[in-house]
C-alpha positions as CSV (number, residue, x, y, z in Angstrom):
1,M,17.4,47.7,117.1
2,A,21.2,47.6,118.5
3,E,21.3,45.1,120.9
4,I,23.9,46.9,123.6
5,K,25.5,43.8,124.7
6,E,27.2,45.6,127.4
7,T,24.9,46.3,130.9
8,E,24.7,50.0,132.2
9,S,27.6,48.9,135.1
10,A,29.9,47.9,132.1
11,D,33.1,49.3,132.6
12,T,33.8,50.0,129.3
13,R,37.6,50.7,130.2
14,G,37.9,47.3,127.1
15,L,36.7,49.2,124.5
16,N,38.5,51.7,122.5
17,F,37.4,55.1,122.0
18,V,34.8,54.5,118.8
19,E,33.0,51.9,120.6
20,Q,33.1,54.0,123.7
21,E,31.6,56.4,121.9
22,V,28.9,54.2,120.1
23,L,28.4,52.9,122.7
24,A,26.7,56.3,124.2
25,D,25.0,56.7,121.5
26,L,23.0,54.0,121.6
27,R,22.6,54.3,125.6
28,A,20.7,57.4,124.6
29,G,18.8,56.1,122.6
30,K,20.2,58.2,119.7
31,N,18.7,57.2,116.1
32,G,16.3,55.2,117.8
33,G,18.3,52.9,119.1
34,R,19.8,51.7,115.1
35,L,23.6,50.8,114.7
36,N,23.9,50.8,111.4
37,T,27.7,51.4,109.9
38,R,29.5,51.1,106.4
39,F,32.8,50.2,104.8
40,P,33.4,52.5,101.8
41,P,36.0,51.8,99.4
42,E,36.6,53.0,95.9
43,P,36.6,49.9,93.4
44,N,39.5,51.7,91.4
45,G,42.4,49.4,93.8
46,Y,42.4,46.4,95.7
47,L,42.8,46.3,99.5
48,H,45.5,47.0,101.2
49,I,46.3,46.2,105.3
50,G,44.9,49.5,106.0
51,H,42.0,49.2,104.9
52,A,41.9,45.9,106.7
53,K,41.8,48.0,110.1
54,A,38.8,50.4,108.7
55,I,37.5,46.6,107.9
56,C,37.4,45.1,111.3
57,M,36.7,48.3,112.7
58,D,33.8,49.0,110.7
59,F,32.1,45.5,111.3
60,G,33.6,44.7,114.3
61,V,31.9,47.8,115.7
62,A,28.5,46.9,114.1
63,E,29.3,43.2,115.1
64,K,29.9,43.7,118.9
65,F,26.7,45.8,119.5
66,G,24.2,43.6,117.5
67,G,23.9,46.9,114.4
68,T,24.7,46.6,110.6
69,C,27.4,46.8,108.6
70,N,26.6,47.7,104.6
71,L,29.4,48.1,101.7
72,R,28.9,50.5,99.6
73,F,31.0,51.4,96.8
74,D,32.6,54.4,96.4
75,D,32.2,54.6,92.6
76,T,31.8,58.4,92.0
77,N,34.7,58.2,89.7
78,P,34.7,55.5,86.4
79,V,37.3,56.5,85.0
80,K,39.6,55.0,87.7
81,E,37.2,52.5,88.3
82,D,37.1,48.5,86.8
83,V,34.8,45.6,88.3
84,E,37.8,43.6,88.7
85,Y,38.4,46.0,91.5
86,V,34.9,45.6,93.2
87,D,35.2,41.4,93.0
88,S,38.6,42.2,94.3
89,I,37.2,43.7,98.0
90,R,34.9,41.7,97.7
91,E,36.3,38.8,98.5
92,D,38.7,40.0,100.7
93,I,36.1,41.0,103.1
94,H,34.6,37.7,103.2
95,W,38.3,36.1,103.2
96,L,39.0,39.0,106.8
97,G,35.6,37.0,107.4
98,F,33.3,39.7,107.8
99,D,29.8,39.7,105.3
100,W,27.8,42.5,104.6
101,G,24.7,39.8,104.1
102,D,22.1,41.5,101.3
103,R,23.9,45.0,102.3
104,E,25.7,45.9,98.8
105,Y,24.6,49.7,97.5
106,Y,27.1,51.7,95.4
107,A,27.5,55.5,95.2
108,S,26.3,55.3,91.8
109,D,22.4,53.5,93.0
110,Y,22.2,57.2,94.8
111,F,23.3,59.7,91.4
112,P,19.6,60.6,90.4
113,Q,18.6,61.4,94.3
114,L,22.4,63.7,94.0
115,F,21.5,65.3,90.8
116,D,17.8,66.3,91.8
117,L,19.6,67.4,95.6
118,A,21.9,69.7,93.4
119,C,19.6,71.1,90.9
120,R,17.7,71.9,94.6
121,L,20.2,73.7,96.3
122,I,21.0,75.3,92.8
123,R,17.5,76.3,92.1
124,E,18.0,77.7,96.3
125,G,20.7,79.7,95.5
126,K,23.3,77.6,96.9
127,A,25.8,76.1,94.2
128,Y,26.7,77.6,91.1
129,V,28.6,76.3,88.3
130,D,32.5,77.6,87.6
131,D,34.6,78.5,84.2
132,Q,37.2,79.3,85.2
133,T,40.5,76.1,85.8
134,S,41.0,73.7,88.4
135,E,44.2,76.2,88.3
136,Q,42.8,79.2,88.6
137,I,40.3,77.9,91.0
138,A,42.6,76.2,93.2
139,A,44.7,79.9,93.1
140,Q,42.0,81.8,94.2
141,K,40.7,80.1,97.4
142,G,43.9,81.6,99.0
143,T,45.6,79.9,101.9
144,P,44.6,78.9,105.7
145,T,45.5,82.1,106.7
146,V,44.6,84.5,103.3
147,P,40.9,84.5,102.7
148,G,39.9,83.4,99.6
149,T,38.4,86.2,96.2
150,E,35.0,85.0,94.5
151,S,34.6,83.7,91.5
152,P,33.7,86.1,89.0
153,Y,30.5,83.4,88.3
154,R,29.4,83.6,91.5
155,N,26.1,85.7,91.7
156,R,25.0,83.6,88.4
157,T,21.5,83.9,88.5
158,P,19.8,80.3,89.3
159,E,17.6,80.3,86.0
160,E,21.0,80.3,84.1
161,N,23.2,77.6,86.8
162,L,20.0,74.8,86.4
163,D,20.2,75.4,82.4
164,L,24.3,75.4,82.5
165,F,24.1,72.7,84.5
166,L,21.2,70.4,82.8
167,R,23.5,71.2,79.8
168,M,26.6,69.7,81.3
169,N,24.9,66.5,82.7
170,A,23.5,66.6,78.5
171,G,27.0,66.5,77.2
172,E,27.5,69.9,75.2
173,F,30.9,71.3,77.1
174,E,34.0,69.5,77.6
175,E,35.9,68.2,80.9
176,G,37.5,70.5,82.6
177,S,35.5,73.4,81.5
178,R,32.9,74.1,84.1
179,V,32.1,72.8,88.0
180,L,28.9,73.0,89.8
181,R,30.4,74.7,93.4
182,A,28.7,75.1,96.7
183,K,28.0,78.7,97.6
184,I,29.7,79.0,101.1
185,D,32.3,80.8,102.5
186,M,35.7,82.2,100.7
187,A,36.5,83.6,103.8
188,S,35.8,80.6,105.9
189,D,39.2,78.9,108.7
190,N,37.6,75.4,106.6
191,M,39.5,76.0,103.5
192,H,36.8,72.7,102.6
193,F,34.4,75.7,103.1
194,R,35.5,78.0,100.1
195,D,32.3,76.7,97.8
196,P,33.9,73.4,97.3
197,I,33.2,71.4,93.7
198,M,29.9,69.6,94.3
199,Y,30.4,67.6,90.3
200,R,32.9,67.8,87.0
201,I,32.7,66.7,83.6
202,I,33.4,63.1,83.0
203,K,32.2,61.8,79.8
204,H,33.8,58.0,80.5
205,P,31.6,55.3,80.6
206,H,30.3,53.9,84.3
207,H,30.9,50.7,85.2
208,R,27.3,49.9,85.9
209,T,25.6,53.2,84.8
210,G,27.2,52.9,81.3
211,T,27.0,56.9,79.5
212,T,23.5,57.6,81.7
213,W,25.5,60.6,83.2
214,K,28.0,63.5,81.8
215,V,28.5,64.9,85.7
216,Y,29.8,63.2,88.6
217,P,29.8,63.7,92.2
218,M,33.0,64.4,94.3
219,Y,33.5,62.7,97.7
220,D,32.4,65.7,100.3
221,F,28.8,65.9,98.2
222,A,28.3,62.2,97.5
223,H,29.7,60.5,100.5
224,G,27.4,62.2,103.5
225,Q,24.2,61.8,101.5
226,S,25.0,58.5,100.5
227,D,25.7,57.7,104.5
228,Y,22.4,59.2,104.3
229,F,20.5,57.4,102.3
230,E,21.4,54.0,103.5
231,G,20.3,54.4,106.9
232,V,23.8,54.9,107.9
233,T,24.5,55.9,111.8
234,H,28.2,56.2,112.1
235,S,29.9,56.6,109.5
236,I,33.4,55.8,110.7
237,C,36.8,56.8,109.3
238,T,40.5,58.2,109.1
239,L,42.0,61.3,110.8
240,E,42.4,62.9,107.1
241,F,38.8,63.6,107.5
242,V,38.5,65.8,109.8
243,P,39.2,68.9,108.2
244,H,36.5,67.5,106.2
245,R,33.1,66.8,109.0
246,P,32.2,70.2,109.0
247,L,31.6,69.9,105.1
248,Y,29.5,66.1,106.0
249,E,27.9,67.6,108.4
250,Y,26.2,70.8,106.1
251,F,25.4,68.7,103.4
252,V,23.8,66.3,105.4
253,K,21.8,69.0,107.4
254,E,19.9,69.4,103.4
255,L,18.5,66.1,103.9
256,A,18.4,65.1,108.0
257,D,16.3,66.5,110.8
258,E,16.8,66.0,114.4
259,T,15.0,62.7,114.2
260,Y,18.3,60.9,112.2
261,C,21.5,62.5,110.5
262,P,24.5,60.7,110.7
263,R,28.0,60.8,113.1
264,Q,31.1,60.8,111.7
265,I,34.1,59.8,113.8
266,E,37.6,59.1,113.2
267,F,41.1,57.1,114.0
268,N,44.1,56.9,113.3
269,R,44.9,55.1,110.1
270,L,47.6,51.7,109.7
271,N,51.1,52.7,108.7
272,I,53.4,50.3,108.3
273,T,57.6,50.3,107.8
274,Y,58.9,49.5,105.0
275,T,56.0,49.6,103.1
276,V,53.7,52.9,101.0
277,M,49.9,52.7,101.3
278,S,49.4,55.4,98.7
279,K,46.7,53.7,95.9
280,R,48.4,55.7,93.6
281,K,52.2,54.8,93.6
282,L,50.7,51.2,94.6
283,L,49.3,51.0,91.2
284,A,52.2,52.5,89.9
285,L,53.9,49.5,90.6
286,V,51.5,47.4,89.0
287,K,51.4,49.0,86.1
288,E,55.1,49.3,85.8
289,G,55.8,45.7,86.5
290,L,57.6,46.3,89.2
291,V,55.6,43.6,91.1
292,A,53.7,41.3,89.9
293,G,50.6,42.8,89.9
294,W,48.5,43.3,92.9
295,D,48.2,40.2,94.4
296,D,52.0,40.0,94.3
297,P,53.4,38.5,97.7
298,R,55.5,41.5,98.7
299,M,52.4,44.0,98.1
300,P,50.9,45.4,101.6
301,T,47.7,44.4,99.4
302,I,45.9,41.8,101.9
303,S,45.3,39.2,98.7
304,G,49.2,39.7,98.0
305,M,49.2,39.1,101.5
306,R,46.4,35.9,101.3
307,R,48.9,34.8,98.6
308,R,52.0,35.0,100.6
309,G,50.7,33.1,103.7
310,Y,49.1,35.3,105.7
311,T,45.6,34.0,108.2
312,P,43.3,36.5,108.0
313,R,43.8,35.5,112.0
314,S,46.8,37.1,112.7
315,I,45.8,39.8,110.4
316,R,43.3,40.6,112.8
317,K,45.1,40.1,115.9
318,F,47.3,43.2,114.1
319,I,44.6,45.4,114.1
320,D,43.8,45.0,117.8
321,T,47.3,45.0,118.8
322,I,48.1,48.1,117.2
323,G,44.9,49.5,118.7
324,Y,42.8,52.7,117.7
325,T,43.6,56.2,118.7
326,K,43.2,59.5,117.7
327,Y,46.8,59.8,116.7
328,E,48.9,58.6,113.8
329,A,52.0,56.4,114.3
330,L,54.1,54.7,111.9
331,N,54.3,50.7,113.0
332,S,56.6,48.6,112.9
333,V,56.0,46.0,110.4
334,S,57.7,43.2,113.0
335,L,54.7,43.2,114.8
336,L,52.1,42.3,111.9
337,E,55.2,39.6,111.4
338,H,54.9,38.5,115.1
339,A,51.2,38.8,114.4
340,V,51.7,36.2,112.0
341,R,54.3,33.7,113.0
342,D,52.3,33.1,116.3
343,D,49.7,32.3,114.0
344,L,51.3,29.6,112.0
345,N,53.0,28.5,114.5
346,A,49.8,26.8,115.8
347,I,49.0,25.6,113.0
348,A,51.5,24.6,109.8
349,T,52.6,20.6,109.5
350,R,56.1,20.6,109.8
351,V,57.4,19.5,107.1
352,M,61.7,18.8,105.7
353,G,62.3,21.0,102.5
354,V,65.9,22.0,101.5
355,I,66.8,25.3,99.5
356,N,70.5,25.5,98.8
357,P,71.0,21.7,98.5
358,L,74.1,19.7,99.6
359,R,74.4,15.9,98.5
360,V,75.7,14.0,101.5
361,V,76.9,10.1,101.0
362,I,76.3,8.0,104.0
363,T,79.3,5.8,103.1
364,N,78.4,2.9,105.4
365,Y,74.9,3.0,104.4
366,P,73.8,-0.3,103.0
367,E,73.5,1.1,99.0
368,D,69.4,-0.3,98.4
369,K,68.4,0.3,101.2
370,V,65.4,2.7,102.4
371,E,64.0,3.5,106.0
372,T,60.8,4.6,106.7
373,V,60.9,7.4,109.7
374,S,58.0,8.9,111.9
375,M,58.1,13.1,111.4
376,E,55.5,15.3,113.9
377,N,53.3,17.0,112.0
378,N,53.1,19.7,114.6
379,P,54.0,19.6,118.1
380,E,51.8,22.8,119.3
381,Q,48.5,20.4,118.0
382,E,47.5,17.7,119.8
383,G,46.2,15.0,117.5
384,S,48.2,16.1,114.6
385,G,49.4,13.4,114.1
386,T,53.0,12.1,112.6
387,H,53.7,10.9,108.7
388,D,55.9,8.8,106.9
389,M,59.6,9.7,105.6
390,P,61.4,7.9,103.3
391,F,66.0,8.0,104.2
392,S,68.5,5.9,102.1
393,R,72.1,5.8,102.1
394,E,72.3,10.0,99.8
395,I,70.9,12.3,101.3
396,F,70.5,16.2,100.8
397,I,71.2,18.8,103.5
398,E,72.2,22.9,103.4
399,R,75.1,23.8,102.0
400,E,75.2,26.8,105.2
401,D,75.0,23.6,107.6
402,F,78.3,22.7,106.6
403,M,81.5,24.7,107.1
404,E,84.9,23.0,106.3
405,N,87.2,25.6,109.3
406,P,83.9,26.9,111.2
407,P,84.0,28.9,113.7
408,K,83.9,28.2,117.5
409,K,80.3,27.7,118.7
410,F,79.7,26.2,115.3
411,F,77.4,23.7,116.1
412,R,76.5,22.3,112.4
413,L,78.8,19.9,110.1
414,A,82.2,20.1,109.6
415,P,85.4,18.2,109.0
416,G,85.1,14.9,111.2
417,S,82.0,16.4,113.5
418,E,78.5,14.8,114.1
419,V,75.3,15.7,113.6
420,R,72.2,14.5,114.2
421,L,69.8,14.5,111.4
422,K,66.5,15.6,112.8
423,G,64.0,12.0,113.5
424,A,66.5,9.5,112.3
425,Y,70.9,9.1,112.1
426,I,74.0,11.1,113.9
427,I,76.4,11.5,111.4
428,K,79.4,12.0,111.0
429,C,81.6,14.0,108.3
430,E,84.9,11.9,107.2
431,D,85.8,13.4,103.9
432,V,85.2,16.1,101.5
433,V,84.6,16.3,98.0
434,K,85.1,19.0,95.7
435,D,85.1,20.2,92.0
436,A,88.8,21.5,89.3
437,D,87.7,25.1,91.1
438,G,87.7,24.0,94.8
439,N,84.2,24.2,95.5
440,I,82.4,21.8,97.2
441,T,80.5,19.2,95.7
442,E,79.4,16.2,98.3
443,L,80.4,15.3,101.8
444,R,80.5,11.7,102.6
445,C,80.1,10.7,105.9
446,T,79.1,7.9,108.2
447,Y,76.5,7.0,110.3
448,D,76.2,5.4,114.6
449,P,73.2,2.6,112.8
450,E,72.6,2.4,116.9
451,T,71.0,6.3,117.3
452,L,67.3,5.9,115.4
453,S,65.1,7.0,118.1
454,G,63.9,3.9,119.7
455,L,67.4,2.0,119.5
456,P,70.3,2.2,122.5
457,G,72.7,5.0,121.0
458,A,68.6,6.6,120.5
459,N,69.7,9.9,123.3
460,R,73.5,9.8,123.1
461,K,73.5,13.8,122.5
462,V,75.4,15.8,119.8
463,K,74.6,20.1,119.6
464,G,73.8,19.5,116.2
465,T,70.7,18.5,114.6
466,L,69.7,19.4,110.7
467,H,67.1,19.2,108.2
468,W,67.5,17.0,105.1
469,V,65.6,15.0,102.4
470,S,66.1,12.1,100.5
471,A,68.0,12.6,97.3
472,A,66.3,9.2,95.7
473,H,62.9,11.0,97.3
474,A,63.2,14.6,97.3
475,V,60.3,16.6,95.3
476,D,62.3,19.5,92.3
477,A,60.1,22.7,93.8
478,E,61.0,26.6,93.5
479,A,60.9,28.6,96.4
480,R,60.3,32.0,96.0
481,L,61.6,33.7,99.3
482,Y,60.2,37.4,99.4
483,D,61.6,39.8,102.0
484,R,60.3,43.3,102.5
485,L,59.0,45.2,99.5
486,F,61.4,48.6,100.2
487,D,64.7,49.3,101.6
488,V,63.8,52.3,104.0
489,E,62.6,52.5,107.2
490,N,59.6,55.2,106.1
491,P,59.8,55.6,102.7
492,A,56.8,58.3,102.6
493,A,59.5,60.4,104.9
494,E,61.6,61.3,102.3
495,P,60.0,63.0,99.5
496,D,63.1,64.5,97.3
497,R,63.2,60.6,97.0
498,D,61.5,58.7,94.4
499,F,59.8,55.2,95.5
500,R,61.3,53.3,93.1
501,D,64.9,54.1,93.9
502,M,63.9,52.5,97.3
503,L,62.6,48.9,96.4
504,N,64.3,46.8,97.8
505,P,66.7,44.5,95.3
506,D,66.3,41.3,97.4
507,S,62.7,41.3,97.5
508,L,61.8,38.8,95.8
509,I,64.8,35.2,95.4
510,V,64.1,32.3,93.2
511,K,65.1,29.0,94.6
512,Q,65.3,25.6,92.9
513,I,64.7,23.2,96.3
514,K,64.6,19.9,97.0
515,V,61.5,19.1,99.5
516,E,60.1,15.8,101.6
517,P,57.7,13.8,99.1
518,F,54.6,14.3,102.1
519,V,55.4,18.6,101.2
520,A,54.3,17.4,97.5
521,E,51.5,14.7,97.8
522,N,49.8,17.2,100.6
523,A,51.2,21.1,98.2
524,K,46.7,21.8,98.2
525,P,45.6,25.9,97.2
526,G,46.3,27.0,101.4
527,T,47.6,24.7,103.0
528,K,50.1,26.4,105.6
529,F,53.3,24.2,106.0
530,Q,56.7,25.2,108.3
531,F,60.4,23.7,106.8
532,Q,61.5,22.8,109.8
533,R,65.2,25.6,110.2
534,I,63.7,27.5,107.3
535,G,60.2,29.2,107.7
536,Y,57.0,28.9,107.2
537,F,56.0,28.2,102.9
538,T,52.1,28.1,101.4
539,P,51.9,26.9,98.4
540,D,51.4,29.5,95.1
541,Y,48.9,29.7,92.6
542,D,51.2,29.5,89.7
543,S,51.9,25.5,91.1
544,A,50.4,23.2,88.6
545,L,50.9,19.4,87.7
546,G,54.6,18.7,87.7
547,R,55.9,22.3,88.8
548,L,55.7,22.9,92.9
549,V,55.8,26.5,93.9
550,F,56.4,28.1,97.5
551,N,56.0,31.2,98.4
552,R,58.1,31.3,101.8
553,T,55.5,33.3,104.0
554,I,57.9,34.2,106.5
555,G,60.9,33.3,108.3
556,L,61.0,31.7,111.8
557,R,62.2,34.5,113.8
558,D,62.6,38.3,112.8
559,T,66.7,38.9,111.0
560,W,65.7,42.0,109.4
561,E,66.0,44.5,112.4
562,K,69.5,42.6,113.4
563,E,71.1,42.8,109.4
564,Q,70.2,46.8,108.6
565,K,71.4,47.4,112.5
566,K,74.9,45.5,111.1
567,A,74.4,47.7,107.4
């Protein structure tokens, strides 16, 4: 029996509407006080952030009220399914911080029971075999305002239907030649009640059952029955299943009684700007090589976000922020990025990395001298400590941090101006070196030796502070600068355009960069760095011995909206 953690007098205003309904059922003693939810992914692709919202709901409700949550793979279409997807789904759920214990199930576990139920419905005259094509069936279903017309095969005898269905499963007929339909009501106002298809012929080996079956159940027939077989009390799903609910209940009541019946509750899907959530479109991006796989850091997949450097806590915080409602909405990706920044700010180690290096020679600094300066690891994290960083005569700064003819209020480096090198000295630009084409190749600067921390001039004020790395000690690395996958706010709202034409051409820019030695020494998988003044980075899986690759998780601030408004 589920533990009701809220008391009878507890204020439920802090609960979302699904939690309120679950709590009401528990207090009413429905299902003997049990609470059992389920997360039922199809193993035909990788999970995306929309699934993360469902995961947080399904597992979160169970956790909140002391119930259990099953993981059930909806593996009813062997053509599209793969063990790779099963493994990735498990990994993603665990990464988000949830666990299903020993309650891992598959719709295929129930194929025998579902087949027996279908045979029973045939015998009772509630189902029939239809020889029409899918196009003919679709045409004779009518429209929401025009009743459907009955199939010419609708009044076959139960004996003939059962014989045909058994032969369908024996492999006698070709795919698409016959289906099993429920005999309900072709004039129903609910299109889903107009003799829905229960089984179709698929002659493709199943990843778990092999070639045992030649007919496979449709989602609407398999889902509710699977919930019932597992003892699921609350089948929580998204709003597109609202019109399916009467059919869900119709099929479940062929098994259920007054003592136990699963209940379907719907909430809004997670949609975010500048991406697509269609698994079909995401699969196309992968198969056509438009992205580097399901875990490409530009993808909205959980594995892509993990690779990019997002944290489970930030994703869950974002989902808590947008909440659960009964109305569809398009959420700004900026809200997600804010949650990521907020989390990384608290945990990321501050380091130096230069994306577009420009060499600076400090002419009055001794050529063979190397000093060690101390850098704070994370000012937001008490006790995070410091690390050492070498300083020498030649350094690299960002090319964008120098302008030969700067505008007003440019507080970085320019001829004759001074800036502080973070954690080190104040320098002044004395000369600019150019190549034959007029490109700036080097700056010549002087330093004030009294401006290092602890020295008399340490508190001398200058308006600009730059990040840098020692040229002699810098480690070469690759930075992959990721941005939004699409340059259109809502690709789904433009059905007349091919979604491929809306891809952002600048969603990935690769740079050869310089990083301080501490970064290279600590670039372990999952490490979170803040490249100061640049953004948050994490080592990529492609990093290998002697080759460092970093993914930019996100910039320090949201510049996208500003740039889009300018455009």
